[in-house]
All heavy atoms as TSV, in Angstrom:
chain	resi	resn	atom	element	x	y	z
A	1	MET	N	N	0.850	-1.163	-0.007
A	1	MET	CA	C	-0.011	0.017	-0.018
A	1	MET	C	C	0.873	1.239	0.008
A	1	MET	O	O	1.848	1.352	0.695
A	1	MET	CB	C	-0.840	0.013	1.273
A	1	MET	CG	C	-2.344	0.206	1.020
A	1	MET	SD	S	-3.263	0.514	2.456
A	1	MET	CE	C	-4.099	-0.973	2.726
A	2	TYR	N	N	0.494	2.165	-0.802
A	2	TYR	CA	C	1.259	3.408	-0.830
A	2	TYR	C	C	0.879	4.277	0.426
A	2	TYR	O	O	-0.188	4.095	1.023
A	2	TYR	CB	C	0.921	4.176	-2.127
A	2	TYR	CG	C	1.414	3.478	-3.340
A	2	TYR	CD1	C	0.535	2.807	-4.210
A	2	TYR	CD2	C	2.765	3.455	-3.662
A	2	TYR	CE1	C	0.973	2.173	-5.300
A	2	TYR	CE2	C	3.225	2.785	-4.822
A	2	TYR	CZ	C	2.297	2.124	-5.620
A	2	TYR	OH	O	2.770	1.478	-6.714
A	3	TRP	N	N	1.714	5.304	0.660
A	3	TRP	CA	C	1.567	6.031	1.856
A	3	TRP	C	C	0.277	6.864	1.779
A	3	TRP	O	O	-0.408	7.088	2.765
A	3	TRP	CB	C	2.703	7.032	2.103
A	3	TRP	CG	C	2.928	8.051	1.057
A	3	TRP	CD1	C	3.556	7.978	-0.055
A	3	TRP	CD2	C	2.288	9.360	1.101
A	3	TRP	NE1	N	3.502	9.133	-0.759
A	3	TRP	CE2	C	2.684	10.012	-0.050
A	3	TRP	CE3	C	1.476	10.007	2.003
A	3	TRP	CZ2	C	2.296	11.326	-0.366
A	3	TRP	CZ3	C	1.057	11.287	1.743
A	3	TRP	CH2	C	1.462	11.954	0.593
A	4	TYR	N	N	-0.196	7.298	0.596
A	4	TYR	CA	C	-1.345	8.105	0.527
A	4	TYR	C	C	-2.603	7.267	0.778
A	4	TYR	O	O	-3.604	7.737	1.273
A	4	TYR	CB	C	-1.429	8.911	-0.773
A	4	TYR	CG	C	-1.327	8.107	-2.081
A	4	TYR	CD1	C	-2.428	7.457	-2.639
A	4	TYR	CD2	C	-0.083	7.904	-2.678
A	4	TYR	CE1	C	-2.332	6.720	-3.787
A	4	TYR	CE2	C	0.023	7.205	-3.841
A	4	TYR	CZ	C	-1.102	6.577	-4.398
A	4	TYR	OH	O	-0.956	5.877	-5.488
A	5	LYS	N	N	-2.566	5.955	0.356
A	5	LYS	CA	C	-3.696	5.111	0.651
A	5	LYS	C	C	-3.810	4.812	2.151
A	5	LYS	O	O	-4.883	4.792	2.687
A	5	LYS	CB	C	-3.551	3.771	-0.102
A	5	LYS	CG	C	-3.788	3.873	-1.596
A	5	LYS	CD	C	-3.741	2.534	-2.259
A	5	LYS	CE	C	-3.958	2.713	-3.740
A	5	LYS	NZ	N	-3.895	1.379	-4.424
A	6	LYS	N	N	-2.678	4.659	2.829
A	6	LYS	CA	C	-2.649	4.480	4.257
A	6	LYS	C	C	-3.178	5.745	4.940
A	6	LYS	O	O	-3.958	5.677	5.946
A	6	LYS	CB	C	-1.290	4.174	4.778
A	6	LYS	CG	C	-0.813	2.783	4.435
A	6	LYS	CD	C	0.547	2.550	5.018
A	6	LYS	CE	C	1.074	1.118	4.719
A	6	LYS	NZ	N	2.392	0.887	5.264
A	7	PHE	N	N	-2.780	6.919	4.433
A	7	PHE	CA	C	-3.192	8.156	5.041
A	7	PHE	C	C	-4.719	8.330	4.817
A	7	PHE	O	O	-5.433	8.774	5.718
A	7	PHE	CB	C	-2.457	9.363	4.388
A	7	PHE	CG	C	-2.780	10.664	5.077
A	7	PHE	CD1	C	-2.327	10.951	6.280
A	7	PHE	CD2	C	-3.428	11.622	4.290
A	7	PHE	CE1	C	-2.635	12.148	6.920
A	7	PHE	CE2	C	-3.686	12.841	4.923
A	7	PHE	CZ	C	-3.358	13.107	6.230
A	8	LYS	N	N	-5.206	7.975	3.675
A	8	LYS	CA	C	-6.621	8.071	3.375
A	8	LYS	C	C	-7.384	7.127	4.301
A	8	LYS	O	O	-8.468	7.490	4.810
A	8	LYS	CB	C	-6.920	7.741	1.924
A	8	LYS	CG	C	-8.356	7.873	1.531
A	8	LYS	CD	C	-8.574	7.578	0.066
A	8	LYS	CE	C	-10.014	7.675	-0.251
A	8	LYS	NZ	N	-10.295	7.366	-1.667
A	9	GLN	N	N	-6.919	5.982	4.516
A	9	GLN	CA	C	-7.591	4.998	5.372
A	9	GLN	C	C	-7.545	5.554	6.838
A	9	GLN	O	O	-8.558	5.467	7.546
A	9	GLN	CB	C	-6.877	3.644	5.377
A	9	GLN	CG	C	-7.497	2.622	6.267
A	9	GLN	CD	C	-6.763	1.268	6.215
A	9	GLN	OE1	O	-5.781	1.097	5.531
A	9	GLN	NE2	N	-7.263	0.297	7.007
A	10	PHE	N	N	-6.480	6.083	7.242
A	10	PHE	CA	C	-6.376	6.643	8.574
A	10	PHE	C	C	-7.411	7.760	8.752
A	10	PHE	O	O	-8.093	7.821	9.740
A	10	PHE	CB	C	-4.969	7.281	8.805
A	10	PHE	CG	C	-4.811	8.060	10.083
A	10	PHE	CD1	C	-4.754	7.496	11.294
A	10	PHE	CD2	C	-4.731	9.447	9.985
A	10	PHE	CE1	C	-4.683	8.222	12.459
A	10	PHE	CE2	C	-4.616	10.223	11.121
A	10	PHE	CZ	C	-4.567	9.592	12.355
A	11	LEU	N	N	-7.561	8.693	7.763
A	11	LEU	CA	C	-8.504	9.749	7.884
A	11	LEU	C	C	-9.943	9.242	7.901
A	11	LEU	O	O	-10.776	9.754	8.693
A	11	LEU	CB	C	-8.354	10.764	6.743
A	11	LEU	CG	C	-7.113	11.586	6.814
A	11	LEU	CD1	C	-7.060	12.520	5.594
A	11	LEU	CD2	C	-7.026	12.429	8.087
A	12	SER	N	N	-10.244	8.211	7.155
A	12	SER	CA	C	-11.557	7.665	7.201
A	12	SER	C	C	-11.841	7.032	8.508
A	12	SER	O	O	-13.005	7.076	9.087
A	12	SER	CB	C	-11.780	6.649	6.037
A	12	SER	OG	O	-10.997	5.530	6.240
A	13	GLU	N	N	-10.844	6.335	9.166
A	13	GLU	CA	C	-11.101	5.806	10.473
A	13	GLU	C	C	-11.264	6.821	11.543
A	13	GLU	O	O	-12.077	6.660	12.460
A	13	GLU	CB	C	-9.851	4.877	10.800
A	13	GLU	CG	C	-9.875	3.584	9.970
A	13	GLU	CD	C	-8.647	2.780	10.210
A	13	GLU	OE1	O	-7.812	3.173	11.087
A	13	GLU	OE2	O	-8.470	1.746	9.519
A	14	VAL	N	N	-10.504	7.890	11.433
A	14	VAL	CA	C	-10.656	9.038	12.330
A	14	VAL	C	C	-12.039	9.605	12.218
A	14	VAL	O	O	-12.727	9.869	13.240
A	14	VAL	CB	C	-9.553	10.101	12.087
A	14	VAL	CG1	C	-9.914	11.439	12.841
A	14	VAL	CG2	C	-8.199	9.604	12.506
A	15	TRP	N	N	-12.512	9.818	10.992
A	15	TRP	CA	C	-13.890	10.308	10.782
A	15	TRP	C	C	-14.921	9.380	11.389
A	15	TRP	O	O	-15.882	9.915	12.061
A	15	TRP	CB	C	-14.107	10.461	9.277
A	15	TRP	CG	C	-15.422	11.153	8.982
A	15	TRP	CD1	C	-16.482	10.627	8.511
A	15	TRP	CD2	C	-15.727	12.533	9.213
A	15	TRP	NE1	N	-17.549	11.532	8.329
A	15	TRP	CE2	C	-17.094	12.714	8.802
A	15	TRP	CE3	C	-15.048	13.619	9.722
A	15	TRP	CZ2	C	-17.771	13.952	8.870
A	15	TRP	CZ3	C	-15.735	14.825	9.805
A	15	TRP	CH2	C	-17.000	14.971	9.365
A	16	LEU	N	N	-14.771	8.122	11.301
A	16	LEU	CA	C	-15.709	7.165	11.871
A	16	LEU	C	C	-15.749	7.264	13.413
A	16	LEU	O	O	-16.764	7.220	13.978
A	16	LEU	CB	C	-15.420	5.712	11.439
A	16	LEU	CG	C	-15.736	5.378	10.012
A	16	LEU	CD1	C	-15.255	3.955	9.656
A	16	LEU	CD2	C	-17.229	5.519	9.730
A	17	GLU	N	N	-14.559	7.411	13.930
A	17	GLU	CA	C	-14.439	7.531	15.391
A	17	GLU	C	C	-15.068	8.854	15.876
A	17	GLU	O	O	-15.725	8.921	16.921
A	17	GLU	CB	C	-12.989	7.398	15.890
A	17	GLU	CG	C	-12.424	6.045	15.820
A	17	GLU	CD	C	-13.158	5.036	16.699
A	17	GLU	OE1	O	-13.487	5.435	17.899
A	17	GLU	OE2	O	-13.331	3.911	16.276
A	18	LEU	N	N	-14.859	9.868	15.125
A	18	LEU	CA	C	-15.494	11.228	15.522
A	18	LEU	C	C	-17.000	11.116	15.459
A	18	LEU	O	O	-17.647	11.829	16.281
A	18	LEU	CB	C	-14.962	12.348	14.616
A	18	LEU	CG	C	-13.579	12.826	14.950
A	18	LEU	CD1	C	-13.139	13.853	13.904
A	18	LEU	CD2	C	-13.554	13.551	16.347
A	19	LYS	N	N	-17.560	10.323	14.554
A	19	LYS	CA	C	-18.992	10.227	14.613
A	19	LYS	C	C	-19.512	9.482	15.815
A	19	LYS	O	O	-20.747	9.680	16.216
A	19	LYS	CB	C	-19.399	9.429	13.334
A	19	LYS	CG	C	-19.310	10.179	12.005
A	19	LYS	CD	C	-19.795	9.355	10.841
A	19	LYS	CE	C	-19.754	10.142	9.612
A	19	LYS	NZ	N	-20.238	9.380	8.448
A	20	LYS	N	N	-18.698	8.647	16.468
A	20	LYS	CA	C	-19.127	7.923	17.642
A	20	LYS	C	C	-19.072	8.767	18.879
A	20	LYS	O	O	-19.717	8.442	19.879
A	20	LYS	CB	C	-18.222	6.718	17.842
A	20	LYS	CG	C	-18.368	5.667	16.772
A	20	LYS	CD	C	-17.357	4.511	17.061
A	20	LYS	CE	C	-17.278	3.532	15.919
A	20	LYS	NZ	N	-16.307	2.468	16.212
A	21	THR	N	N	-18.330	9.855	18.885
A	21	THR	CA	C	-18.244	10.692	20.086
A	21	THR	C	C	-19.511	11.408	20.364
A	21	THR	O	O	-20.240	11.798	19.475
A	21	THR	CB	C	-17.058	11.668	19.999
A	21	THR	OG1	O	-17.277	12.561	18.866
A	21	THR	CG2	C	-15.742	10.947	19.812
A	22	SER	N	N	-19.701	11.723	21.657
A	22	SER	CA	C	-20.901	12.555	22.005
A	22	SER	C	C	-20.277	13.909	22.467
A	22	SER	O	O	-19.482	14.019	23.376
A	22	SER	CB	C	-21.612	11.912	23.200
A	22	SER	OG	O	-20.841	11.845	24.346
A	23	TRP	N	N	-20.729	14.943	21.774
A	23	TRP	CA	C	-20.265	16.222	22.018
A	23	TRP	C	C	-21.140	16.919	23.017
A	23	TRP	O	O	-22.381	16.784	22.995
A	23	TRP	CB	C	-20.267	17.023	20.694
A	23	TRP	CG	C	-19.297	16.452	19.720
A	23	TRP	CD1	C	-19.623	15.631	18.698
A	23	TRP	CD2	C	-17.853	16.610	19.688
A	23	TRP	NE1	N	-18.513	15.210	18.018
A	23	TRP	CE2	C	-17.401	15.809	18.599
A	23	TRP	CE3	C	-16.988	17.226	20.471
A	23	TRP	CZ2	C	-16.067	15.688	18.250
A	23	TRP	CZ3	C	-15.645	17.153	20.144
A	23	TRP	CH2	C	-15.192	16.390	19.046
A	24	PRO	N	N	-20.519	17.734	23.936
A	24	PRO	CA	C	-21.415	18.370	24.949
A	24	PRO	C	C	-22.185	19.505	24.314
A	24	PRO	O	O	-21.774	20.108	23.323
A	24	PRO	CB	C	-20.375	18.978	25.967
A	24	PRO	CG	C	-19.115	19.120	25.190
A	24	PRO	CD	C	-19.172	17.943	24.126
A	25	ASN	N	N	-23.340	19.801	24.878
A	25	ASN	CA	C	-24.162	20.935	24.393
A	25	ASN	C	C	-23.668	22.213	25.040
A	25	ASN	O	O	-22.758	22.210	25.827
A	25	ASN	CB	C	-25.620	20.665	24.615
A	25	ASN	CG	C	-25.977	20.488	26.081
A	25	ASN	OD1	O	-25.308	21.044	26.959
A	25	ASN	ND2	N	-27.055	19.797	26.321
A	26	ARG	N	N	-24.252	23.297	24.643
A	26	ARG	CA	C	-23.799	24.665	25.059
A	26	ARG	C	C	-23.954	24.808	26.566
A	26	ARG	O	O	-23.080	25.374	27.163
A	26	ARG	CB	C	-24.628	25.704	24.318
A	26	ARG	CG	C	-24.151	27.097	24.549
A	26	ARG	CD	C	-25.100	28.094	23.904
A	26	ARG	NE	N	-24.759	28.940	22.876
A	26	ARG	CZ	C	-23.610	29.233	22.229
A	26	ARG	NH1	N	-22.570	28.573	22.548
A	26	ARG	NH2	N	-23.494	30.107	21.291
A	27	LYS	N	N	-25.024	24.278	27.125
A	27	LYS	CA	C	-25.233	24.455	28.564
A	27	LYS	C	C	-24.177	23.666	29.327
A	27	LYS	O	O	-23.663	24.174	30.352
A	27	LYS	CB	C	-26.604	23.856	28.916
A	27	LYS	CG	C	-27.063	24.083	30.371
A	27	LYS	CD	C	-28.490	23.590	30.576
A	27	LYS	CE	C	-28.828	23.753	32.015
A	27	LYS	NZ	N	-30.120	23.273	32.308
A	28	GLU	N	N	-23.770	22.504	28.930
A	28	GLU	CA	C	-22.731	21.697	29.605
A	28	GLU	C	C	-21.339	22.403	29.509
A	28	GLU	O	O	-20.623	22.422	30.508
A	28	GLU	CB	C	-22.607	20.300	29.012
A	28	GLU	CG	C	-23.829	19.347	29.275
A	28	GLU	CD	C	-23.785	18.132	28.521
A	28	GLU	OE1	O	-23.136	18.069	27.404
A	28	GLU	OE2	O	-24.377	17.147	29.053
A	29	VAL	N	N	-21.056	22.917	28.319
A	29	VAL	CA	C	-19.798	23.649	28.157
A	29	VAL	C	C	-19.750	24.891	29.047
A	29	VAL	O	O	-18.730	25.168	29.694
A	29	VAL	CB	C	-19.584	24.014	26.700
A	29	VAL	CG1	C	-18.344	24.898	26.545
A	29	VAL	CG2	C	-19.400	22.767	25.802
A	30	TYR	N	N	-20.841	25.600	29.080
A	30	TYR	CA	C	-20.887	26.826	29.927
A	30	TYR	C	C	-20.676	26.445	31.430
A	30	TYR	O	O	-19.953	27.101	32.106
A	30	TYR	CB	C	-22.277	27.467	29.717
A	30	TYR	CG	C	-22.424	28.773	30.517
A	30	TYR	CD1	C	-21.838	29.933	30.137
A	30	TYR	CD2	C	-23.229	28.738	31.674
A	30	TYR	CE1	C	-21.965	31.074	30.907
A	30	TYR	CE2	C	-23.352	29.868	32.465
A	30	TYR	CZ	C	-22.732	31.110	32.070
A	30	TYR	OH	O	-22.904	32.205	32.807
A	31	GLY	N	N	-21.380	25.436	31.843
A	31	GLY	CA	C	-21.311	25.002	33.280
A	31	GLY	C	C	-19.887	24.513	33.627
A	31	GLY	O	O	-19.368	24.964	34.698
A	32	THR	N	N	-19.243	23.735	32.820
A	32	THR	CA	C	-17.956	23.265	33.160
A	32	THR	C	C	-16.909	24.394	33.060
A	32	THR	O	O	-15.936	24.433	33.783
A	32	THR	CB	C	-17.528	22.081	32.232
A	32	THR	OG1	O	-17.668	22.482	30.874
A	32	THR	CG2	C	-18.328	20.886	32.465
A	33	THR	N	N	-17.102	25.348	32.175
A	33	THR	CA	C	-16.176	26.473	32.058
A	33	THR	C	C	-16.280	27.328	33.276
A	33	THR	O	O	-15.227	27.774	33.847
A	33	THR	CB	C	-16.558	27.361	30.827
A	33	THR	OG1	O	-16.500	26.512	29.693
A	33	THR	CG2	C	-15.653	28.509	30.722
A	34	ILE	N	N	-17.472	27.535	33.838
A	34	ILE	CA	C	-17.618	28.300	35.049
A	34	ILE	C	C	-16.916	27.564	36.212
A	34	ILE	O	O	-16.240	28.216	37.053
A	34	ILE	CB	C	-19.120	28.492	35.425
A	34	ILE	CG1	C	-19.781	29.413	34.298
A	34	ILE	CG2	C	-19.322	29.180	36.776
A	34	ILE	CD1	C	-19.178	30.745	34.168
A	35	VAL	N	N	-17.070	26.241	36.267
A	35	VAL	CA	C	-16.437	25.495	37.371
A	35	VAL	C	C	-14.927	25.647	37.258
A	35	VAL	O	O	-14.277	25.802	38.312
A	35	VAL	CB	C	-16.905	24.013	37.297
A	35	VAL	CG1	C	-15.984	23.121	38.206
A	35	VAL	CG2	C	-18.339	23.828	37.661
A	36	VAL	N	N	-14.372	25.543	36.089
A	36	VAL	CA	C	-12.903	25.664	35.841
A	36	VAL	C	C	-12.495	27.040	36.310
A	36	VAL	O	O	-11.414	27.227	36.970
A	36	VAL	CB	C	-12.503	25.366	34.451
A	36	VAL	CG1	C	-11.074	25.734	34.130
A	36	VAL	CG2	C	-12.726	23.852	34.087
A	37	ILE	N	N	-13.182	28.119	35.918
A	37	ILE	CA	C	-12.752	29.478	36.217
A	37	ILE	C	C	-12.806	29.644	37.787
A	37	ILE	O	O	-11.866	30.219	38.335
A	37	ILE	CB	C	-13.623	30.477	35.520
A	37	ILE	CG1	C	-13.361	30.434	34.049
A	37	ILE	CG2	C	-13.513	31.851	36.090
A	37	ILE	CD1	C	-14.349	31.317	33.223
A	38	ILE	N	N	-13.834	29.173	38.431
A	38	ILE	CA	C	-13.910	29.251	39.886
A	38	ILE	C	C	-12.757	28.505	40.586
A	38	ILE	O	O	-12.135	28.989	41.496
A	38	ILE	CB	C	-15.262	28.815	40.359
A	38	ILE	CG1	C	-16.352	29.759	39.966
A	38	ILE	CG2	C	-15.318	28.640	41.959
A	38	ILE	CD1	C	-17.763	29.388	40.183
A	39	ALA	N	N	-12.507	27.269	40.075
A	39	ALA	CA	C	-11.369	26.516	40.627
A	39	ALA	C	C	-10.050	27.184	40.452
A	39	ALA	O	O	-9.186	27.192	41.392
A	39	ALA	CB	C	-11.349	25.138	39.952
A	40	VAL	N	N	-9.835	27.811	39.300
A	40	VAL	CA	C	-8.574	28.586	39.086
A	40	VAL	C	C	-8.485	29.763	40.045
A	40	VAL	O	O	-7.365	30.021	40.580
A	40	VAL	CB	C	-8.491	29.015	37.623
A	40	VAL	CG1	C	-7.399	30.037	37.386
A	40	VAL	CG2	C	-8.276	27.827	36.693
A	41	ILE	N	N	-9.593	30.436	40.247
A	41	ILE	CA	C	-9.552	31.592	41.105
A	41	ILE	C	C	-9.242	31.128	42.607
A	41	ILE	O	O	-8.399	31.755	43.267
A	41	ILE	CB	C	-10.885	32.401	41.043
A	41	ILE	CG1	C	-10.976	33.082	39.680
A	41	ILE	CG2	C	-11.027	33.372	42.206
A	41	ILE	CD1	C	-12.325	33.698	39.415
A	42	ILE	N	N	-9.878	30.084	43.036
A	42	ILE	CA	C	-9.654	29.577	44.380
A	42	ILE	C	C	-8.246	29.117	44.564
A	42	ILE	O	O	-7.517	29.432	45.477
A	42	ILE	CB	C	-10.632	28.407	44.707
A	42	ILE	CG1	C	-12.082	28.999	44.868
A	42	ILE	CG2	C	-10.231	27.699	45.958
A	42	ILE	CD1	C	-13.105	27.951	44.975
A	43	CYS	N	N	-7.646	28.353	43.572
A	43	CYS	CA	C	-6.288	27.885	43.695
A	43	CYS	C	C	-5.306	29.112	43.609
A	43	CYS	O	O	-4.348	29.069	44.379
A	43	CYS	CB	C	-5.974	26.968	42.558
A	43	CYS	SG	S	-6.832	25.272	42.758
A	44	SER	N	N	-5.582	30.031	42.818
A	44	SER	CA	C	-4.715	31.265	42.717
A	44	SER	C	C	-4.722	32.016	44.069
A	44	SER	O	O	-3.695	32.464	44.512
A	44	SER	CB	C	-5.177	32.228	41.600
A	44	SER	OG	O	-5.124	31.513	40.392
A	45	ALA	N	N	-5.852	32.223	44.673
A	45	ALA	CA	C	-5.932	32.870	45.971
A	45	ALA	C	C	-5.217	32.076	47.023
A	45	ALA	O	O	-4.470	32.679	47.815
A	45	ALA	CB	C	-7.420	33.079	46.368
A	46	PHE	N	N	-5.365	30.792	47.063
A	46	PHE	CA	C	-4.643	29.969	48.027
A	46	PHE	C	C	-3.123	30.096	47.892
A	46	PHE	O	O	-2.406	30.272	48.830
A	46	PHE	CB	C	-5.112	28.499	47.896
A	46	PHE	CG	C	-4.296	27.574	48.771
A	46	PHE	CD1	C	-4.492	27.501	50.142
A	46	PHE	CD2	C	-3.312	26.704	48.162
A	46	PHE	CE1	C	-3.710	26.675	50.901
A	46	PHE	CE2	C	-2.512	25.877	48.939
A	46	PHE	CZ	C	-2.796	25.858	50.347
A	47	LEU	N	N	-2.689	29.950	46.623
A	47	LEU	CA	C	-1.246	30.068	46.352
A	47	LEU	C	C	-0.708	31.433	46.686
A	47	LEU	O	O	0.454	31.598	47.160
A	47	LEU	CB	C	-0.877	29.688	44.885
A	47	LEU	CG	C	-1.074	28.249	44.585
A	47	LEU	CD1	C	-0.870	27.976	43.126
A	47	LEU	CD2	C	-0.123	27.355	45.407
A	48	TYR	N	N	-1.491	32.463	46.482
A	48	TYR	CA	C	-1.088	33.876	46.827
A	48	TYR	C	C	-0.880	33.987	48.329
A	48	TYR	O	O	0.025	34.522	48.809
A	48	TYR	CB	C	-2.123	34.843	46.328
A	48	TYR	CG	C	-1.861	36.243	46.808
A	48	TYR	CD1	C	-0.823	37.014	46.214
A	48	TYR	CD2	C	-2.547	36.804	47.811
A	48	TYR	CE1	C	-0.535	38.305	46.650
A	48	TYR	CE2	C	-2.315	38.094	48.297
A	48	TYR	CZ	C	-1.276	38.813	47.669
A	48	TYR	OH	O	-0.999	40.089	48.109
A	49	VAL	N	N	-1.875	33.455	49.061
A	49	VAL	CA	C	-1.780	33.511	50.527
A	49	VAL	C	C	-0.549	32.735	51.020
A	49	VAL	O	O	0.156	33.168	51.943
A	49	VAL	CB	C	-3.078	32.949	51.226
A	49	VAL	CG1	C	-2.889	32.765	52.679
A	49	VAL	CG2	C	-4.218	33.962	50.873
A	50	VAL	N	N	-0.310	31.558	50.492
A	50	VAL	CA	C	0.831	30.726	50.899
A	50	VAL	C	C	2.120	31.472	50.544
A	50	VAL	O	O	3.094	31.525	51.345
A	50	VAL	CB	C	0.796	29.377	50.239
A	50	VAL	CG1	C	2.082	28.625	50.397
A	50	VAL	CG2	C	-0.338	28.540	50.779
A	51	ASP	N	N	2.200	32.072	49.333
A	51	ASP	CA	C	3.433	32.819	48.952
A	51	ASP	C	C	3.685	33.962	49.829
A	51	ASP	O	O	4.818	34.173	50.319
A	51	ASP	CB	C	3.214	33.267	47.516
A	51	ASP	CG	C	4.449	33.967	47.010
A	51	ASP	OD1	O	5.558	33.430	47.160
A	51	ASP	OD2	O	4.276	35.076	46.375
A	52	VAL	N	N	2.637	34.784	50.176
A	52	VAL	CA	C	2.836	35.926	51.015
A	52	VAL	C	C	3.272	35.469	52.439
A	52	VAL	O	O	4.180	36.083	53.048
A	52	VAL	CB	C	1.581	36.802	51.052
A	52	VAL	CG1	C	1.646	37.876	52.132
A	52	VAL	CG2	C	1.400	37.431	49.682
A	53	THR	N	N	2.634	34.456	52.960
A	53	THR	CA	C	2.984	33.961	54.272
A	53	THR	C	C	4.391	33.445	54.318
A	53	THR	O	O	5.149	33.826	55.248
A	53	THR	CB	C	1.998	32.825	54.653
A	53	THR	OG1	O	0.661	33.340	54.578
A	53	THR	CG2	C	2.285	32.352	56.047
A	54	LEU	N	N	4.830	32.625	53.385
A	54	LEU	CA	C	6.182	32.137	53.373
A	54	LEU	C	C	7.177	33.255	53.181
A	54	LEU	O	O	8.275	33.192	53.781
A	54	LEU	CB	C	6.335	31.021	52.349
A	54	LEU	CG	C	5.635	29.732	52.587
A	54	LEU	CD1	C	5.741	28.803	51.416
A	54	LEU	CD2	C	6.148	29.073	53.885
A	55	THR	N	N	6.834	34.210	52.368
A	55	THR	CA	C	7.807	35.393	52.195
A	55	THR	C	C	7.970	36.085	53.448
A	55	THR	O	O	9.107	36.457	53.877
A	55	THR	CB	C	7.221	36.297	51.059
A	55	THR	OG1	O	7.064	35.581	49.877
A	55	THR	CG2	C	8.137	37.495	50.857
A	56	ASN	N	N	6.865	36.366	54.220
A	56	ASN	CA	C	6.986	37.054	55.498
A	56	ASN	C	C	7.751	36.266	56.509
A	56	ASN	O	O	8.573	36.826	57.234
A	56	ASN	CB	C	5.612	37.417	55.946
A	56	ASN	CG	C	4.922	38.483	55.179
A	56	ASN	OD1	O	5.565	39.298	54.534
A	56	ASN	ND2	N	3.630	38.567	55.259
A	57	ILE	N	N	7.577	34.946	56.533
A	57	ILE	CA	C	8.270	34.141	57.497
A	57	ILE	C	C	9.743	34.120	57.172
A	57	ILE	O	O	10.617	34.270	58.058
A	57	ILE	CB	C	7.716	32.722	57.483
A	57	ILE	CG1	C	6.318	32.679	58.070
A	57	ILE	CG2	C	8.641	31.735	58.236
A	57	ILE	CD1	C	5.577	31.347	57.919
A	58	ILE	N	N	10.139	33.922	55.929
A	58	ILE	CA	C	11.530	33.927	55.524
A	58	ILE	C	C	12.199	35.249	55.748
A	58	ILE	O	O	13.302	35.362	56.260
A	58	ILE	CB	C	11.692	33.428	54.076
A	58	ILE	CG1	C	11.330	31.963	53.963
A	58	ILE	CG2	C	13.081	33.657	53.571
A	58	ILE	CD1	C	11.243	31.408	52.557
A	59	THR	N	N	11.478	36.345	55.476
A	59	THR	CA	C	12.050	37.660	55.686
A	59	THR	C	C	12.271	37.860	57.211
A	59	THR	O	O	13.274	38.435	57.586
A	59	THR	CB	C	11.026	38.756	55.177
A	59	THR	OG1	O	10.804	38.551	53.771
A	59	THR	CG2	C	11.581	40.126	55.372
A	60	PHE	N	N	11.293	37.501	57.996
A	60	PHE	CA	C	11.444	37.575	59.485
A	60	PHE	C	C	12.670	36.803	60.001
A	60	PHE	O	O	13.438	37.325	60.751
A	60	PHE	CB	C	10.225	37.108	60.222
A	60	PHE	CG	C	10.337	37.073	61.656
A	60	PHE	CD1	C	10.257	38.224	62.401
A	60	PHE	CD2	C	10.495	35.880	62.328
A	60	PHE	CE1	C	10.343	38.209	63.748
A	60	PHE	CE2	C	10.627	35.850	63.729
A	60	PHE	CZ	C	10.537	36.993	64.467
A	61	ILE	N	N	12.838	35.573	59.448
A	61	ILE	CA	C	13.980	34.739	59.898
A	61	ILE	C	C	15.290	35.376	59.444
A	61	ILE	O	O	16.210	35.461	60.202
A	61	ILE	CB	C	13.845	33.329	59.350
A	61	ILE	CG1	C	12.671	32.595	60.053
A	61	ILE	CG2	C	15.118	32.534	59.508
A	61	ILE	CD1	C	12.323	31.276	59.402
A	62	LEU	N	N	15.353	35.846	58.212
A	62	LEU	CA	C	16.595	36.417	57.701
A	62	LEU	C	C	16.950	37.754	58.466
A	62	LEU	O	O	18.084	38.026	58.738
A	62	LEU	CB	C	16.485	36.688	56.219
A	62	LEU	CG	C	16.521	35.385	55.343
A	62	LEU	CD1	C	16.301	35.840	53.917
A	62	LEU	CD2	C	17.765	34.651	55.543
A	63	LYS	N	N	15.928	38.538	58.787
A	63	LYS	CA	C	16.210	39.815	59.561
A	63	LYS	C	C	16.599	39.463	60.919
A	63	LYS	O	O	17.355	40.239	61.532
A	63	LYS	CB	C	14.944	40.701	59.501
A	63	LYS	CG	C	14.745	41.364	58.173
A	63	LYS	CD	C	13.606	42.365	58.256
A	63	LYS	CE	C	13.529	43.098	56.916
A	63	LYS	NZ	N	12.417	44.096	56.961
A	64	SER	N	N	16.151	38.476	61.495
A	64	SER	CA	C	16.516	38.137	62.910
A	64	SER	C	C	17.979	37.655	62.958
A	64	SER	O	O	18.658	37.855	63.976
A	64	SER	CB	C	15.615	37.022	63.514
A	64	SER	OG	O	15.794	35.789	62.805
A	65	PHE	N	N	18.530	37.032	61.938
A	65	PHE	CA	C	19.874	36.604	61.953
A	65	PHE	C	C	20.795	37.710	61.492
A	65	PHE	O	O	22.032	37.667	61.609
A	65	PHE	CB	C	20.033	35.385	61.013
A	65	PHE	CG	C	19.625	34.104	61.586
A	65	PHE	CD1	C	18.580	33.397	60.989
A	65	PHE	CD2	C	20.212	33.580	62.734
A	65	PHE	CE1	C	18.186	32.165	61.502
A	65	PHE	CE2	C	19.800	32.390	63.270
A	65	PHE	CZ	C	18.761	31.646	62.693
A	66	GLU	N	N	20.281	38.809	60.900
A	66	GLU	CA	C	21.063	39.893	60.422
A	66	GLU	C	C	21.705	40.719	61.579
A	66	GLU	O	O	22.853	41.210	61.457
A	66	GLU	CB	C	20.179	40.844	59.562
A	66	GLU	CG	C	20.825	41.449	58.417
A	66	GLU	CD	C	19.770	42.202	57.629
A	66	GLU	OE1	O	19.243	43.215	58.112
A	66	GLU	OE2	O	19.527	41.781	56.471
A	67	LYS	N	N	21.047	40.839	62.657
A	67	LYS	CA	C	21.502	41.651	63.754
A	67	LYS	C	C	22.635	41.059	64.461
A	67	LYS	O	O	23.226	40.346	64.879
A	67	LYS	CB	C	20.341	41.918	64.734
A	67	LYS	CG	C	19.238	42.705	64.073
A	67	LYS	CD	C	18.112	42.930	65.011
A	67	LYS	CE	C	16.971	43.634	64.313
A	67	LYS	NZ	N	15.876	43.770	65.116
């Protein structure tokens, strides 16, 4: 088999598999997008608090050894 016949067969198999998939509707996509955005905001806020806390602790420790 030539490479283009194999490629054509591959594309036809991909097309058949895509027909089998179930695509989410607009409401499902909207809902999951909102969940992802909220999760990112919560994780970002948590990491910010951890970062600021650790920065303050390390700064305090370094300043106490400075004297």
